[in-house]
Structures are given as structure tokens and as C-alpha cells.
C-alpha positions in Angstrom: -20.6 18.9 -12.1 -22.8 15.8 -13.2 -20.4 15.3 -16.2 -17.4 15.0 -13.4 -19.3 12.7 -11.4 -19.8 10.3 -14.5 -16.2 10.6 -15.2 -15.2 9.6 -11.9 -17.7 6.6 -12.1 -16.2 5.6 -15.5 -12.6 5.7 -14.5 -13.5 3.7 -11.3 -14.9 0.8 -13.5 -11.7 1.0 -15.5 -9.8 1.1 -11.7 -11.7 -2.5 -10.8 -10.1 -4.1 -14.3 -6.3 -3.4 -13.1 -4.1 -6.5 -13.4 -3.4 -6.0 -9.7 -6.6 -7.1 -8.7 -6.2 -10.1 -11.1 -3.0 -11.0 -9.7 -4.9 -11.1 -5.9 -6.8 -14.5 -7.3 -3.4 -16.2 -7.6 -3.7 -19.6 -5.6 -0.7 -19.1 -3.2 -0.7 -18.6 0.6 -2.3 -15.6 2.1 1.2 -14.2 3.1 2.4 -14.5 -0.6 -0.6 -12.7 -2.1 -0.6 -10.2 0.7 3.1 -9.6 0.5 2.5 -6.0 -1.1 0.6 -4.9 2.0 3.7 -3.2 3.9 4.4 -1.4 0.6 1.1 0.3 1.1 2.4 1.9 4.4 3.7 5.5 3.2 0.6 6.3 1.2 -1.5 4.8 4.5 0.2 7.4 6.8 0.1 10.2 4.2 -3.4 9.8 3.7 -4.5 11.4 6.8 -2.7 14.5 5.9 -4.3 14.7 2.5 -7.3 14.9 3.9 -6.5 17.3 6.7 -4.8 19.6 4.5 -7.6 19.3 1.5 -10.5 20.5 4.2 -8.4 23.4 5.3 -7.9 24.7 2.4 -11.7 24.9 1.2 -13.1 28.2 2.3 -16.9 27.5 1.4 -18.6 26.8 4.9 -21.2 23.9 3.5 -18.3 22.1 1.6 -15.6 22.2 4.2 -18.1 20.7 6.9 -18.7 17.8 4.5 -14.8 17.5 4.0 -14.0 17.7 7.9 -16.5 15.4 8.3 -15.3 12.8 5.9 -12.1 13.1 7.5 -13.1 12.2 10.9 -14.7 9.3 9.6 -11.1 8.5 8.6 -9.2 8.7 11.5 -7.7 5.4 13.0 -8.0 3.3 10.1 -3.9 3.6 9.9 -3.8 2.0 13.1 -5.7 -1.2 11.5 -3.2 -1.1 8.8 -0.1 -1.5 11.3 -1.8 -4.1 12.9 -2.6 -6.1 10.2 0.9 -5.8 8.9 1.9 -7.1 12.7 -0.6 -10.0 11.8 0.7 -10.8 8.4 4.5 -10.6 8.6 5.2 -11.0 12.7 6.6 -7.6 12.5 6.6 -3.7 12.7 7.6 -1.6 10.0 10.4 0.8 10.4 10.9 4.2 9.2 13.7 3.4 6.9 11.9 0.8 5.1 9.4 3.2 4.1 12.1 5.2 2.5 13.8 1.8 0.9 13.6 1.4 -2.9 11.1 -1.4 -2.5 8.3 1.7 -1.5 9.5 4.1 -4.3 6.4 3.6 -6.5 4.1 4.2 -3.3 6.3 7.2 -2.3 5.9 9.0 -5.8 2.3 7.9 -6.1 1.7 9.5 -2.9 3.8 12.6 -3.7 1.7 13.3 -6.9 -1.8 13.0 -4.8 -0.5 15.2 -2.2 0.9 17.6 -4.6 -2.9 17.9 -6.0 -3.9 19.4 -2.6 -1.5 22.2 -2.8 -2.5 23.3 -6.1 -4.9 26.1 -6.0 -8.2 25.5 -7.1 -12.0 25.6 -6.8 -14.0 24.1 -3.6 -15.9 22.0 -5.6 -12.9 20.2 -7.1 -11.4 19.4 -3.8 -14.8 17.3 -3.1 -14.2 15.7 -6.3 -10.8 14.9 -4.9 -12.1 13.1 -2.0 -14.9 11.3 -3.9 -12.2 9.8 -6.4 -10.1 8.7 -3.7 -13.1 6.8 -2.2 -14.2 5.5 -5.4 -11.0 3.7 -5.7 -10.6 2.5 -2.1 -14.2 0.9 -2.5 -12.6 -1.4 -5.0 -9.6 -1.7 -3.3 -10.9 -3.0 -0.1 -13.7 -5.1 -1.8 -11.1 -7.1 -3.3 -8.5 -7.7 -0.4 -11.5 -8.5 1.7 -12.6 -11.0 -0.5 -8.8 -12.6 -0.5 -8.5 -12.8 3.3 -12.1 -14.2 3.9 -11.5 -16.8 1.4 -8.1 -17.9 2.9 -9.6 -17.7 6.3 -7.9 -14.7 7.7 -10.8 -12.5 8.0 -11.3 -12.5 12.0 -7.4 -11.8 12.4 -7.4 -8.6 10.1 -9.3 -5.3 10.0 -7.8 -3.0 7.6 -7.6 -5.5 4.8 -11.1 -7.3 5.8 -14.3 -7.3 5.4 -14.5 -5.1 8.8 -13.3 -1.9 6.9 -15.7 -2.6 3.9 -18.5 -2.7 6.2 -17.1 0.6 8.0 -16.7 2.5 4.7 -20.2 1.3 4.0 -21.6 3.1 7.0 -20.2 6.2 5.2 -22.0 5.6 1.9 -24.9 7.7 3.2 -22.5 10.7 3.7 -21.1 10.3 0.5 -24.4 10.0 -1.3 -24.9 13.9 0.3 -21.1 15.0 -1.1 -22.7 13.8 -4.6 -25.9 15.5 -4.1 -24.5 18.9 -3.4 -21.7 18.4 -6.6 -24.8 17.6 -8.8 -26.7 20.7 -7.8 -23.6 22.7 -8.7 -22.7 23.8 -12.0 -19.2 24.3 -13.2 -17.9 26.4 -16.1 -16.4 24.7 -18.9 -12.9 25.4 -18.0 -13.6 24.3 -14.3 -15.2 21.1 -15.7 -11.7 20.5 -17.6 -9.9 21.3 -14.8 -12.0 18.6 -12.7 -11.6 16.1 -15.2 -7.7 16.5 -15.3 -7.6 16.2 -11.9 -9.6 12.8 -11.5 -7.1 11.5 -14.5 -4.2 12.5 -12.6 -5.1 10.7 -9.3 -5.9 7.5 -11.3 -2.8 7.7 -12.7 -1.0 8.1 -9.3 -3.0 5.1 -8.0 -2.2 2.8 -11.4 1.3 4.1 -10.6 1.4 2.8 -7.1 -0.7 -0.8 -7.9 1.9 -1.1 -10.7 4.6 -1.1 -8.0 2.7 -3.4 -5.5 2.5 -6.1 -8.3 6.1 -6.7 -8.2 5.8 -7.8 -4.7 2.8 -10.1 -5.4 4.1 -11.6 -8.4 7.8 -12.5 -7.0 8.8 -16.1 -7.3 8.3 -18.2 -4.1 11.7 -19.2 -3.3 12.1 -22.7 -1.7 14.0 -23.3 1.6 17.5 -24.6 0.9 18.4 -27.3 3.4 21.1 -26.4 5.9 24.6 -27.3 4.8 26.7 -29.1 6.3 30.3 -28.3 7.4 32.8 -29.2 5.1 34.9 -32.4 6.6 38.6 -31.8 7.2 41.2 -32.9 5.4 43.4 -35.8 6.4 46.5 -33.2 6.3 44.9 -31.0 8.9 44.2 -33.6 11.1 46.2 -34.0 14.1 47.0 -37.9 15.4 49.3 -38.5 18.3 52.9 -38.9 17.5 52.8 -37.0 14.1 53.5 -33.6 13.0 52.1 -31.8 10.4 52.2 -28.1 9.5 54.2 -25.6 12.2 51.9 -25.0 15.0 52.1 -21.3 14.8 51.0 -21.4 11.0 48.0 -23.5 11.6 47.0 -21.1 14.4 47.5 -18.3 11.9 45.0 -20.3 9.5 42.6 -20.9 12.1 42.5 -17.1 12.8 40.6 -16.7 9.2 38.5 -19.5 8.7 36.8 -20.3 5.6 33.3 -18.9 5.5 30.7 -20.8 3.4 28.4 -18.9 1.6 25.0 -19.9 2.5 
């Protein structure tokens, strides 16, 4: 199992160099940099089910205890996410938004990850999946916390801030216990290959997710256009006392369908 843990560490290091994290360094308002945040919602909500189902399918008592404890430590983090979205955007997400085109990459990646849970697999590989997801979260929240702190938004946020990082650090002792358990376990060559394939597929899903989020960060900031004044009436359409223009009934008919400006 040592080989699998080393592979997770290597993939984590590569994940840290993803272009998405470079995008976060742009000199833009925090609302623009964090514009990707709402598009994470589908994954954040489904993540709780991924942990629940993964623990459910584990039969080994010792490994099941580890998975259940890990899941219990993640409960409630989704509430922090929606509080942050409210703070960043001034509104809550709708269910229809989660299934809109802008969230497609996140949904696809989420489906790929939850499909891994439903694969028949050795219990030890299920713990490897948990460690893989934790490895990505350490990188992700470490970077977002720097952004919101630099922009002076740390006290207003929890999910994307150092608050979340500190909570995760409190779980490190537990994660180290999981790693110790796995290091002491021997895998057959076939299981080792399956575990490495699992880790690679998980990171491929997270890569897909981050590529989708990049679109929002790199969207051009459109300047606000000045309000357009209504067009002045022509002299022919202006009525003066003692003068006659078009037939009043025709004029009334025209006024029923005024010209609409495209603003």
C-alpha cells in the first residue's frame, strides 16, 4: 500500500500546479476571482453522499470506523459553502442553476467521482479514495484561503477562508492514522494496479472540474454601460395647438406598440 500512498502524494504535487491556481493570483476584485465559487455547489452537496455511501460499502470493522469518523468530521461544511456564496454574491443559488449549462463540468466530474463509490472494490481502496479527496482539498483550500485573506475577506467567509483550513488541520491526526493503517497493509499486484487506477481517475475528475471553473475566472470584466436616454420625438410626431398631424386613431394604434430600445 506504500506505493499507492506515494502515488497519491505525487498526484497531489502535480495537482498543485494546475493552471486554475495560477488564475487565482490575478489582480482582480475578490468577487471576480471567486466568481467560480457558485459553480462548485453540485460537488459540495454531493460530497456528503460520496462519503456516506463509501463508508456504507466498507465491511471491515476497523476501516469502516475510520471512514465513518471521517464523514462525521465533514458534516456541516456544506452550510459554510452556502453562507459564503450569499456573502460573495448577495443571493442564494437555485436548484435550476445547479443543472444549468454553466455547472456542466462540475456535474460531470461529480458523477465520475460518485461512480467510483459504486464500483465493487477492496475496502482498502475505499480508504485510498478518501485520502485522495482529502489531498486535493488541502491544496484547494490552502489556495483559496490565501486569496480571501489577501483581499481582506477572511473574516467574512468560512468555507473558502483560513477558518476551513484550520478545521482541516485538526483532522490531520486522524488522516495520519488512516495512512498508518494503509501502510501496514499489503496489496497484491492486481489490487495495487486497481488502486493506482482509482487515484488517477479521481484526479482526472478534479482536473475536469477545475478546467470548468477556469472559464468563470477568466471571463472578461465588462464595463458598466451608461444608461441610454430615450430618443427625442420627431417634429412630425409633436402636436401643437391648432395643427393637425396623422389621424389620431392611427397615432393611437402606433402608440400601442412603442419602439423598444435594446439596452
